[in-house]
N, CA, C and O atoms as a DFTB+ gen file, in Angstrom:
668 C
 N C O
     1  1       0.272     -22.509      45.205
     2  2       1.554     -21.903      45.066
     3  2       1.938     -21.532      46.593
     4  3       1.128     -21.152      47.439
     5  1       3.226     -21.702      46.771
     6  2       3.803     -21.463      48.178
     7  2       3.960     -19.961      48.404
     8  3       4.575     -19.261      47.600
     9  1       3.396     -19.477      49.508
    10  2       3.462     -17.997      49.872
    11  2       4.550     -17.925      50.970
    12  3       4.450     -18.612      51.986
    13  1       5.561     -17.111      50.764
    14  2       6.623     -16.723      51.711
    15  2       6.052     -15.926      52.906
    16  3       5.094     -15.170      52.743
    17  1       6.633     -16.096      54.090
    18  2       6.306     -15.400      55.280
    19  2       6.972     -13.988      55.326
    20  3       6.574     -13.111      56.092
    21  1       7.970     -13.831      54.494
    22  2       8.692     -12.594      54.505
    23  2       7.932     -11.433      53.887
    24  3       7.677     -11.464      52.683
    25  1       7.560     -10.417      54.640
    26  2       6.675      -9.392      54.160
    27  2       7.387      -8.475      53.064
    28  3       6.755      -7.883      52.189
    29  1       8.736      -8.426      53.207
    30  2       9.447      -7.557      52.306
    31  2       9.312      -7.988      50.789
    32  3       9.414      -7.175      49.870
    33  1       9.085      -9.275      50.618
    34  2       8.866      -9.864      49.240
    35  2       7.369      -9.981      48.940
    36  3       7.043     -10.682      47.982
    37  1       6.485      -9.403      49.617
    38  2       5.061      -9.552      49.409
    39  2       4.669      -9.126      48.042
    40  3       3.969      -9.857      47.341
    41  1       5.112      -7.921      47.621
    42  2       4.725      -7.320      46.301
    43  2       5.152      -8.251      45.172
    44  3       4.394      -8.508      44.236
    45  1       6.407      -8.761      45.283
    46  2       6.912      -9.659      44.252
    47  2       6.164     -11.002      44.265
    48  3       5.848     -11.539      43.204
    49  1       5.890     -11.527      45.413
    50  2       5.160     -12.734      45.446
    51  2       3.710     -12.596      44.971
    52  3       3.183     -13.479      44.295
    53  1       3.099     -11.523      45.318
    54  2       1.717     -11.221      44.818
    55  2       1.697     -11.158      43.283
    56  3       0.822     -11.721      42.626
    57  1       2.698     -10.451      42.742
    58  2       2.695     -10.304      41.307
    59  2       2.891     -11.589      40.618
    60  3       2.276     -11.832      39.580
    61  1       3.823     -12.531      41.209
    62  2       3.989     -13.848      40.676
    63  2       2.775     -14.690      40.822
    64  3       2.444     -15.441      39.905
    65  1       2.060     -14.603      41.974
    66  2       0.874     -15.455      42.092
    67  2      -0.199     -14.968      41.193
    68  3      -0.952     -15.801      40.688
    69  1      -0.352     -13.677      40.934
    70  2      -1.257     -13.203      39.990
    71  2      -1.031     -13.630      38.637
    72  3      -1.991     -13.931      37.927
    73  1       0.325     -13.693      38.152
    74  2       0.650     -14.130      36.899
    75  2       0.327     -15.621      36.680
    76  3      -0.012     -16.051      35.578
    77  1       0.440     -16.340      37.706
    78  2       0.183     -17.808      37.576
    79  2      -1.247     -18.212      38.037
    80  3      -1.628     -19.380      37.956
    81  1      -2.025     -17.212      38.523
    82  2      -3.388     -17.483      38.963
    83  2      -4.269     -17.919      37.916
    84  3      -5.237     -18.631      38.184
    85  1      -3.985     -17.513      36.621
    86  2      -4.818     -17.998      35.521
    87  2      -4.626     -19.441      35.170
    88  3      -5.280     -19.999      34.288
    89  1      -3.680     -20.040      35.912
    90  2      -3.437     -21.503      35.658
    91  2      -4.128     -22.395      36.709
    92  3      -3.962     -23.614      36.765
    93  1      -4.900     -21.700      37.518
    94  2      -5.738     -22.455      38.536
    95  2      -7.129     -22.535      37.874
    96  3      -7.779     -21.526      37.599
    97  1      -7.560     -23.835      37.628
    98  2      -8.738     -24.062      36.820
    99  2      -9.880     -24.363      37.863
   100  3      -9.725     -25.267      38.684
   101  1     -10.966     -23.642      37.831
   102  2     -12.131     -23.883      38.543
   103  2     -13.036     -24.908      37.876
   104  3     -13.842     -24.554      37.015
   105  1     -12.914     -26.159      38.258
   106  2     -13.547     -27.312      37.650
   107  2     -15.042     -27.151      37.586
   108  3     -15.688     -27.587      36.633
   109  1     -15.586     -26.528      38.598
   110  2     -17.126     -26.314      38.616
   111  2     -17.635     -25.441      37.517
   112  3     -18.742     -25.654      37.022
   113  1     -16.866     -24.469      37.118
   114  2     -17.294     -23.428      36.180
   115  2     -16.828     -23.815      34.724
   116  3     -17.223     -23.167      33.755
   117  1     -16.026     -24.830      34.608
   118  2     -15.530     -25.212      33.288
   119  2     -16.599     -26.131      32.638
   120  3     -17.179     -26.979      33.318
   121  1     -16.852     -25.959      31.340
   122  2     -17.803     -26.814      30.699
   123  2     -17.177     -28.162      30.431
   124  3     -15.972     -28.290      30.219
   125  1     -18.034     -29.161      30.447
   126  2     -17.652     -30.495      30.152
   127  2     -17.085     -30.519      28.669
   128  3     -17.660     -29.979      27.724
   129  1     -15.931     -31.186      28.586
   130  2     -15.286     -31.329      27.277
   131  2     -13.709     -31.172      27.402
   132  3     -13.128     -31.255      28.485
   133  1     -13.110     -30.951      26.261
   134  2     -11.670     -30.964      26.247
   135  2     -11.169     -29.429      26.227
   136  3     -11.667     -28.579      25.489
   137  1     -10.142     -29.192      27.116
   138  2      -9.651     -27.842      27.187
   139  2      -8.136     -27.902      27.183
   140  3      -7.544     -28.815      27.757
   141  1      -7.482     -26.894      26.512
   142  2      -6.032     -26.908      26.487
   143  2      -5.472     -25.690      27.134
   144  3      -6.003     -24.602      26.912
   145  1      -4.426     -25.793      27.927
   146  2      -3.744     -24.722      28.632
   147  2      -2.282     -24.759      28.349
   148  3      -1.689     -25.838      28.361
   149  1      -1.655     -23.613      28.088
   150  2      -0.224     -23.550      27.889
   151  2       0.320     -22.876      29.188
   152  3      -0.134     -21.803      29.585
   153  1       1.290     -23.537      29.816
   154  2       1.877     -23.132      31.011
   155  2       3.403     -22.846      30.833
   156  3       4.107     -23.616      30.181
   157  1       3.872     -21.778      31.397
   158  2       5.309     -21.353      31.331
   159  2       5.783     -21.347      32.788
   160  3       5.146     -20.784      33.678
   161  1       6.887     -21.977      32.977
   162  2       7.623     -21.773      34.297
   163  2       8.925     -21.159      33.910
   164  3       9.661     -21.678      33.071
   165  1       9.217     -19.974      34.572
   166  2      10.409     -19.263      34.277
   167  2      11.208     -18.947      35.406
   168  3      10.877     -19.419      36.493
   169  1      12.308     -18.149      35.306
   170  2      13.192     -17.908      36.369
   171  2      12.517     -17.266      37.610
   172  3      12.909     -17.549      38.742
   173  1      11.511     -16.412      37.390
   174  2      10.779     -15.803      38.519
   175  2      10.031     -16.880      39.286
   176  3      10.055     -16.855      40.516
   177  1       9.411     -17.762      38.672
   178  2       8.648     -18.861      39.279
   179  2       9.555     -19.677      40.124
   180  3       9.251     -19.908      41.295
   181  1      10.707     -20.150      39.569
   182  2      11.593     -20.937      40.356
   183  2      12.212     -20.222      41.559
   184  3      12.410     -20.795      42.630
   185  1      12.504     -18.947      41.326
   186  2      13.046     -18.135      42.416
   187  2      12.081     -17.954      43.550
   188  3      12.495     -17.758      44.693
   189  1      10.807     -18.015      43.261
   190  2       9.753     -17.803      44.335
   191  2       9.600     -19.036      45.255
   192  3       8.975     -18.947      46.312
   193  1      10.169     -20.174      44.847
   194  2       9.995     -21.379      45.600
   195  2      11.155     -21.473      46.587
   196  3      12.309     -21.228      46.238
   197  1      10.819     -21.840      47.849
   198  2      11.825     -22.056      48.890
   199  2      12.249     -23.512      48.919
   200  3      11.487     -24.450      48.686
   201  1      13.551     -23.618      49.229
   202  2      14.069     -25.009      49.351
   203  2      13.911     -25.881      48.135
   204  3      13.400     -27.001      48.165
   205  1      14.392     -25.282      47.052
   206  2      14.405     -26.129      45.787
   207  2      15.693     -26.167      45.222
   208  3      16.430     -25.189      45.349
   209  1      16.066     -27.198      44.598
   210  2      17.434     -27.417      43.973
   211  2      17.453     -26.654      42.661
   212  3      18.533     -26.400      42.127
   213  1      16.300     -26.278      42.119
   214  2      16.209     -25.585      40.824
   215  2      16.469     -24.060      40.997
   216  3      15.717     -23.392      41.708
   217  1      17.482     -23.530      40.378
   218  2      17.843     -22.120      40.572
   219  2      17.150     -21.257      39.505
   220  3      17.024     -20.044      39.669
   221  1      16.696     -21.905      38.396
   222  2      16.017     -21.126      37.316
   223  2      15.773     -22.080      36.154
   224  3      16.108     -23.265      36.170
   225  1      15.182     -21.483      35.176
   226  2      14.952     -22.288      34.012
   227  2      13.815     -21.673      33.072
   228  3      13.164     -20.679      33.394
   229  1      13.660     -22.326      31.957
   230  2      12.558     -21.982      31.117
   231  2      11.913     -23.329      30.658
   232  3      12.478     -24.090      29.873
   233  1      10.693     -23.564      31.206
   234  2       9.937     -24.726      30.910
   235  2       8.566     -24.418      30.360
   236  3       7.850     -23.594      30.930
   237  1       8.194     -25.024      29.320
   238  2       6.861     -24.883      28.673
   239  2       6.088     -26.181      28.762
   240  3       6.633     -27.272      28.599
   241  1       4.806     -26.030      29.025
   242  2       4.010     -27.326      29.100
   243  2       2.680     -27.026      28.433
   244  3       2.184     -25.899      28.423
   245  1       2.129     -28.101      27.873
   246  2       0.810     -28.092      27.279
   247  2       0.031     -29.088      28.064
   248  3       0.363     -30.272      28.128
   249  1      -1.079     -28.554      28.701
   250  2      -1.943     -29.483      29.501
   251  2      -3.282     -29.559      28.754
   252  3      -3.878     -28.530      28.435
   253  1      -3.747     -30.782      28.478
   254  2      -5.032     -31.000      27.844
   255  2      -5.818     -31.665      28.952
   256  3      -5.430     -32.706      29.482
   257  1      -6.923     -31.044      29.287
   258  2      -7.851     -31.417      30.323
   259  2      -9.106     -31.957      29.667
   260  3      -9.772     -31.206      28.955
   261  1      -9.474     -33.240      29.870
   262  2     -10.698     -33.809      29.446
   263  2     -11.584     -33.852      30.586
   264  3     -11.418     -34.743      31.420
   265  1     -12.514     -32.992      30.728
   266  2     -13.492     -32.898      31.893
   267  2     -14.774     -33.693      31.543
   268  3     -15.452     -33.406      30.556
   269  1     -15.062     -34.642      32.339
   270  2     -16.311     -35.373      32.203
   271  2     -17.178     -35.147      33.418
   272  3     -16.795     -34.444      34.353
   273  1     -18.340     -35.745      33.394
   274  2     -19.377     -35.477      34.481
   275  2     -18.734     -35.733      35.828
   276  3     -18.793     -34.855      36.688
   277  1     -18.139     -36.854      36.059
   278  2     -17.706     -37.288      37.417
   279  2     -16.204     -37.412      37.572
   280  3     -15.725     -37.679      38.674
   281  1     -15.431     -37.222      36.481
   282  2     -13.937     -37.274      36.617
   283  2     -13.362     -36.578      35.437
   284  3     -14.036     -36.147      34.501
   285  1     -11.987     -36.494      35.552
   286  2     -11.274     -35.782      34.509
   287  2      -9.949     -36.513      34.242
   288  3      -9.452     -37.257      35.087
   289  1      -9.380     -36.273      33.015
   290  2      -8.066     -36.782      32.710
   291  2      -7.225     -35.604      32.323
   292  3      -7.730     -34.579      31.864
   293  1      -5.914     -35.761      32.516
   294  2      -4.971     -34.725      32.103
   295  2      -3.868     -35.355      31.307
   296  3      -3.344     -36.391      31.717
   297  1      -3.499     -34.800      30.222
   298  2      -2.327     -35.155      29.356
   299  2      -1.434     -33.898      29.477
   300  3      -1.780     -32.787      29.076
   301  1      -0.218     -34.188      30.086
   302  2       0.674     -33.042      30.339
   303  2       1.986     -33.322      29.595
   304  3       2.652     -34.325      29.852
   305  1       2.356     -32.401      28.648
   306  2       3.634     -32.524      27.939
   307  2       4.560     -31.429      28.375
   308  3       4.187     -30.266      28.222
   309  1       5.683     -31.675      28.883
   310  2       6.651     -30.708      29.436
   311  2       7.972     -30.767      28.670
   312  3       8.517     -31.845      28.431
   313  1       8.482     -29.584      28.287
   314  2       9.829     -29.520      27.735
   315  2      10.434     -28.179      28.090
   316  3       9.769     -27.149      28.205
   317  1      11.775     -28.268      28.260
   318  2      12.581     -27.004      28.564
   319  2      13.795     -27.474      29.197
   320  3      14.228     -28.622      29.098
   321  1      14.395     -26.399      29.942
   322  2      15.585     -26.606      30.714
   323  2      15.490     -25.998      32.084
   324  3      14.755     -25.031      32.280
   325  1      16.204     -26.530      33.024
   326  2      16.297     -26.019      34.382
   327  2      17.774     -25.873      34.740
   328  3      18.597     -26.611      34.197
   329  1      18.146     -24.943      35.640
   330  2      19.496     -24.780      36.054
   331  2      19.673     -25.247      37.500
   332  3      18.899     -24.869      38.379
   333  1      20.707     -26.080      37.744
   334  2      21.029     -26.563      39.010
   335  2      22.474     -26.478      39.202
   336  3      23.190     -26.130      38.263
   337  1      22.991     -26.790      40.427
   338  2      24.352     -26.726      40.708
   339  2      24.925     -28.125      40.513
   340  3      24.331     -29.107      40.960
   341  1      26.120     -28.226      39.822
   342  2      26.740     -29.503      39.652
   343  2      27.329     -29.970      40.970
   344  3      28.016     -29.205      41.646
   345  1      27.067     -31.234      41.351
   346  2      27.444     -31.759      42.553
   347  2      28.995     -31.990      42.682
   348  3      29.535     -32.112      43.782
   349  1      29.649     -32.042      41.540
   350  2      31.119     -32.265      41.501
   351  2      31.878     -30.961      41.551
   352  3      32.724     -30.787      42.427
   353  1      31.623     -30.084      40.691
   354  2      32.400     -28.789      40.542
   355  2      31.726     -27.513      41.086
   356  3      32.324     -26.437      41.097
   357  1      30.501     -27.659      41.524
   358  2      29.685     -26.554      42.033
   359  2      29.408     -25.442      41.110
   360  3      28.958     -24.390      41.564
   361  1      29.642     -25.588      39.835
   362  2      29.288     -24.651      38.783
   363  2      27.784     -24.862      38.425
   364  3      27.209     -25.910      38.720
   365  1      27.183     -23.862      37.796
   366  2      25.881     -24.046      37.310
   367  2      25.780     -24.907      36.038
   368  3      26.620     -24.846      35.140
   369  1      24.760     -25.670      36.013
   370  2      24.652     -26.564      34.792
   371  2      23.135     -26.630      34.385
   372  3      22.268     -26.416      35.233
   373  1      22.842     -26.909      33.169
   374  2      21.483     -27.074      32.703
   375  2      21.120     -28.528      32.535
   376  3      21.947     -29.349      32.141
   377  1      19.843     -28.846      32.845
   378  2      19.283     -30.187      32.669
   379  2      18.048     -30.041      31.737
   380  3      17.144     -29.249      32.003
   381  1      18.043     -30.800      30.681
   382  2      16.926     -30.782      29.824
   383  2      15.794     -31.602      30.352
   384  3      15.984     -32.725      30.820
   385  1      14.628     -31.048      30.278
   386  2      13.355     -31.852      30.750
   387  2      12.479     -32.056      29.569
   388  3      12.096     -31.123      28.864
   389  1      12.164     -33.334      29.368
   390  2      11.240     -33.713      28.360
   391  2      10.438     -34.879      28.894
   392  3      10.979     -35.949      29.173
   393  1       9.045     -34.644      29.044
   394  2       8.271     -35.708      29.606
   395  2       6.799     -35.546      29.115
   396  3       6.367     -34.462      28.722
   397  1       6.116     -36.594      29.157
   398  2       4.686     -36.577      29.011
   399  2       4.027     -37.482      29.917
   400  3       4.388     -38.657      29.982
   401  1       3.007     -36.987      30.683
   402  2       2.345     -37.727      31.686
   403  2       0.779     -37.812      31.346
   404  3       0.181     -36.848      30.869
   405  1       0.224     -38.917      31.599
   406  2      -1.254     -39.015      31.467
   407  2      -1.744     -39.491      32.838
   408  3      -1.331     -40.528      33.357
   409  1      -2.619     -38.701      33.378
   410  2      -3.177     -38.969      34.741
   411  2      -4.638     -38.604      34.726
   412  3      -5.124     -37.785      33.945
   413  1      -5.320     -39.289      35.668
   414  2      -6.760     -39.028      35.766
   415  2      -7.101     -38.866      37.245
   416  3      -6.316     -39.254      38.110
   417  1      -8.242     -38.308      37.531
   418  2      -8.667     -37.970      38.903
   419  2      -8.976     -39.197      39.686
   420  3      -9.158     -39.128      40.901
   421  1      -9.043     -40.378      38.993
   422  2      -9.243     -41.691      39.689
   423  2      -8.005     -42.451      39.862
   424  3      -8.046     -43.571      40.371
   425  1      -6.885     -41.910      39.466
   426  2      -5.595     -42.580      39.534
   427  2      -5.156     -42.726      40.957
   428  3      -4.883     -41.728      41.622
   429  1      -5.072     -44.022      41.480
   430  2      -4.719     -44.289      42.852
   431  2      -3.224     -44.022      43.147
   432  3      -2.854     -43.699      44.276
   433  1      -2.405     -44.160      42.142
   434  2      -0.989     -43.881      42.368
   435  2      -0.623     -42.493      42.600
   436  3       0.436     -42.259      43.183
   437  1      -1.397     -41.514      42.199
   438  2      -1.104     -40.132      42.494
   439  2      -1.063     -39.871      43.981
   440  3      -0.195     -39.157      44.484
   441  1      -2.030     -40.469      44.684
   442  2      -2.012     -40.425      46.197
   443  2      -1.792     -38.980      46.695
   444  3      -1.106     -38.754      47.691
   445  1      -2.376     -38.039      45.999
   446  2      -2.028     -36.653      46.380
   447  2      -3.259     -35.735      46.233
   448  3      -4.076     -35.912      45.330
   449  1      -3.363     -34.785      47.115
   450  2      -4.434     -33.880      47.134
   451  2      -4.544     -33.090      45.801
   452  3      -5.574     -32.480      45.515
   453  1      -3.469     -33.117      45.005
   454  2      -3.443     -32.432      43.705
   455  2      -4.457     -32.964      42.718
   456  3      -4.915     -32.244      41.831
   457  1      -4.801     -34.217      42.876
   458  2      -5.661     -34.880      41.853
   459  2      -6.956     -35.370      42.503
   460  3      -7.581     -36.273      41.946
   461  1      -7.386     -34.853      43.606
   462  2      -8.627     -35.197      44.284
   463  2      -9.797     -34.810      43.368
   464  3      -9.946     -33.637      43.026
   465  1     -10.680     -35.843      42.944
   466  2     -11.746     -35.584      42.074
   467  2     -12.816     -34.646      42.708
   468  3     -13.572     -33.976      42.005
   469  1     -12.846     -34.627      44.113
   470  2     -13.799     -33.757      44.695
   471  2     -13.370     -32.353      44.832
   472  3     -14.158     -31.512      45.263
   473  1     -12.106     -32.037      44.473
   474  2     -11.695     -30.604      44.521
   475  2     -12.396     -29.796      43.549
   476  3     -12.805     -30.282      42.495
   477  1     -12.562     -28.485      43.888
   478  2     -13.246     -27.569      42.969
   479  2     -12.307     -26.897      42.041
   480  3     -12.735     -26.315      41.044
   481  1     -10.965     -26.955      42.343
   482  2     -10.079     -26.309      41.473
   483  2      -8.801     -27.115      41.349
   484  3      -8.522     -27.992      42.167
   485  1      -8.023     -26.808      40.310
   486  2      -6.829     -27.620      40.067
   487  2      -5.768     -26.651      39.628
   488  3      -5.973     -25.890      38.683
   489  1      -4.615     -26.666      40.311
   490  2      -3.416     -25.808      40.075
   491  2      -2.525     -26.407      39.044
   492  3      -1.659     -27.207      39.397
   493  1      -2.675     -26.079      37.801
   494  2      -1.937     -26.659      36.702
   495  2      -0.490     -26.306      36.792
   496  3       0.338     -27.147      36.445
   497  1      -0.117     -25.146      37.225
   498  2       1.222     -24.715      37.444
   499  2       1.980     -25.666      38.386
   500  3       3.102     -26.097      38.119
   501  1       1.315     -25.958      39.480
   502  2       1.972     -26.845      40.580
   503  2       2.109     -28.230      39.922
   504  3       3.164     -28.847      40.074
   505  1       1.157     -28.725      39.238
   506  2       1.256     -30.087      38.569
   507  2       2.394     -30.112      37.648
   508  3       3.160     -31.073      37.717
   509  1       2.607     -29.176      36.789
   510  2       3.702     -28.993      35.872
   511  2       5.027     -29.065      36.691
   512  3       5.899     -29.888      36.413
   513  1       5.136     -28.217      37.658
   514  2       6.311     -28.263      38.521
   515  2       6.674     -29.527      39.123
   516  3       7.854     -29.864      39.220
   517  1       5.659     -30.286      39.558
   518  2       5.895     -31.618      40.101
   519  2       6.422     -32.570      39.059
   520  3       7.246     -33.425      39.382
   521  1       5.977     -32.459      37.807
   522  2       6.545     -33.285      36.712
   523  2       7.976     -32.857      36.410
   524  3       8.820     -33.701      36.109
   525  1       8.255     -31.585      36.483
   526  2       9.657     -31.122      36.256
   527  2      10.507     -31.663      37.402
   528  3      11.598     -32.169      37.138
   529  1      10.081     -31.587      38.628
   530  2      10.932     -32.042      39.780
   531  2      11.247     -33.500      39.730
   532  3      12.353     -33.908      40.085
   533  1      10.225     -34.366      39.260
   534  2      10.488     -35.766      39.215
   535  2      11.466     -36.183      38.086
   536  3      12.008     -37.288      38.094
   537  1      11.675     -35.246      37.100
   538  2      12.578     -35.506      35.980
   539  2      13.999     -34.997      36.270
   540  3      14.875     -35.158      35.421
   541  1      14.239     -34.431      37.358
   542  2      15.632     -33.988      37.696
   543  2      16.361     -35.131      38.376
   544  3      15.911     -35.639      39.403
   545  1      17.481     -35.535      37.807
   546  2      18.211     -36.697      38.391
   547  2      18.685     -36.381      39.816
   548  3      18.918     -35.222      40.158
   549  1      18.824     -37.423      40.634
   550  2      19.236     -37.242      42.021
   551  2      20.667     -36.642      42.066
   552  3      20.968     -35.809      42.921
   553  1      21.553     -37.088      41.117
   554  2      22.865     -36.635      41.018
   555  2      23.037     -35.658      39.949
   556  3      22.668     -35.961      38.815
   557  1      23.559     -34.515      40.188
   558  2      23.736     -33.524      39.150
   559  2      25.187     -33.335      38.809
   560  3      25.911     -32.667      39.547
   561  1      25.627     -33.897      37.728
   562  2      27.054     -33.741      37.242
   563  2      27.103     -33.461      35.740
   564  3      26.354     -34.019      34.939
   565  1      28.042     -32.550      35.407
   566  2      28.335     -32.264      33.998
   567  2      28.611     -33.645      33.384
   568  3      28.947     -34.602      34.082
   569  1      28.456     -33.714      32.037
   570  2      29.057     -34.823      31.326
   571  2      30.546     -34.895      31.501
   572  3      31.148     -33.923      31.958
   573  1      31.185     -36.024      31.154
   574  2      32.603     -36.110      31.354
   575  2      33.337     -35.038      30.580
   576  3      33.146     -34.858      29.377
   577  1      34.211     -34.311      31.332
   578  2      34.995     -33.287      30.714
   579  2      34.334     -31.892      30.801
   580  3      34.946     -30.877      30.469
   581  1      33.042     -31.877      31.267
   582  2      32.342     -30.633      31.279
   583  2      32.425     -29.825      32.601
   584  3      31.915     -28.707      32.668
   585  1      33.051     -30.378      33.628
   586  2      33.231     -29.671      34.900
   587  2      34.265     -28.613      34.781
   588  3      35.108     -28.616      33.885
   589  1      34.176     -27.676      35.739
   590  2      35.077     -26.604      35.872
   591  2      36.485     -27.152      35.972
   592  3      36.758     -27.879      36.927
   593  1      37.466     -26.839      34.994
   594  2      38.742     -27.461      35.038
   595  2      39.595     -27.251      36.279
   596  3      40.360     -28.136      36.663
   597  1      39.471     -26.112      36.898
   598  2      40.232     -25.815      38.161
   599  2      39.689     -26.679      39.249
   600  3      40.486     -27.201      40.028
   601  1      38.393     -26.880      39.376
   602  2      37.871     -27.673      40.458
   603  2      38.096     -29.171      40.224
   604  3      38.182     -29.952      41.171
   605  1      38.189     -29.548      38.970
   606  2      38.471     -30.894      38.516
   607  2      39.989     -31.240      38.935
   608  3      40.273     -32.317      39.461
   609  1      40.932     -30.246      38.662
   610  2      42.259     -30.518      39.079
   611  2      42.414     -30.657      40.597
   612  3      43.139     -31.514      41.101
   613  1      41.706     -29.784      41.292
   614  2      41.671     -29.897      42.736
   615  2      41.104     -31.158      43.274
   616  3      41.618     -31.699      44.253
   617  1      40.067     -31.646      42.671
   618  2      39.504     -32.954      43.076
   619  2      40.463     -34.101      42.761
   620  3      40.601     -35.027      43.561
   621  1      41.105     -34.051      41.638
   622  2      42.072     -35.103      41.269
   623  2      43.237     -35.183      42.168
   624  3      43.766     -36.276      42.371
   625  1      43.688     -34.077      42.736
   626  2      44.756     -34.079      43.679
   627  2      44.417     -34.732      45.078
   628  3      45.288     -35.141      45.846
   629  1      43.130     -34.785      45.315
   630  2      42.672     -35.351      46.646
   631  2      42.091     -36.762      46.468
   632  3      41.602     -37.341      47.438
   633  1      42.133     -37.308      45.295
   634  2      41.652     -38.657      45.124
   635  2      42.664     -39.641      45.780
   636  3      43.882     -39.465      45.772
   637  1      42.059     -40.635      46.315
   638  2      42.906     -41.740      46.990
   639  2      42.851     -42.839      45.988
   640  3      41.780     -43.312      45.608
   641  1      44.111     -43.278      45.527
   642  2      44.258     -44.303      44.603
   643  2      44.503     -45.742      45.260
   644  3      44.388     -46.789      44.623
   645  1      44.840     -45.670      46.551
   646  2      45.027     -46.917      47.278
   647  2      43.824     -47.538      47.778
   648  3      42.960     -46.812      48.272
   649  1      43.648     -48.826      47.712
   650  2      42.352     -49.567      48.258
   651  2      42.374     -49.416      49.699
   652  3      43.423     -49.364      50.341
   653  1      41.124     -49.338      50.247
   654  2      40.935     -49.121      51.731
   655  2      41.303     -50.504      52.289
   656  3      41.019     -51.532      51.673
   657  1      41.987     -50.507      53.556
   658  2      42.324     -51.742      54.190
   659  2      41.062     -52.431      54.753
   660  3      40.129     -51.782      55.226
   661  1      41.079     -53.787      54.678
   662  2      40.007     -54.554      55.146
   663  2      40.109     -54.645      56.664
   664  3      41.216     -54.692      57.200
   665  1      38.956     -54.673      57.382
   666  2      39.017     -54.781      58.830
   667  2      38.776     -56.211      59.290
   668  3      38.792     -56.484      60.490
């Protein structure tokens, strides 16, 4: 989890880290077998992240960890909504997140320290957040007719209907 440098927010950050600390799994202490974890990402979690497009949301995830002697697999099912700013009208909008990922500690495509089989712990909250973030479209726009009508009128007045001259 990312820790802010601002000391004035230390108490809030510490409380948030403590709340999500139970989602850090110590792989060495866990018995071999299948384990299930329920993860919740809420407004406080998203607010604690710096430089993110997500302004809030409610996301639930079920993580099934199959721990074996020398590797592990994860089945992660994520569902919920996140709030972002519409790129067109600048109003808040919700995006539905629904995804299931199957990964294992030997998966070369992960290419990340998050899935290193030699690590002694695994931050499930951060893995869920990464799945949420890859499911957010690059362009955030309300469906047709869903943007703020005043901003839509303003944009329509500034549209150019003439084709650009060729050079």
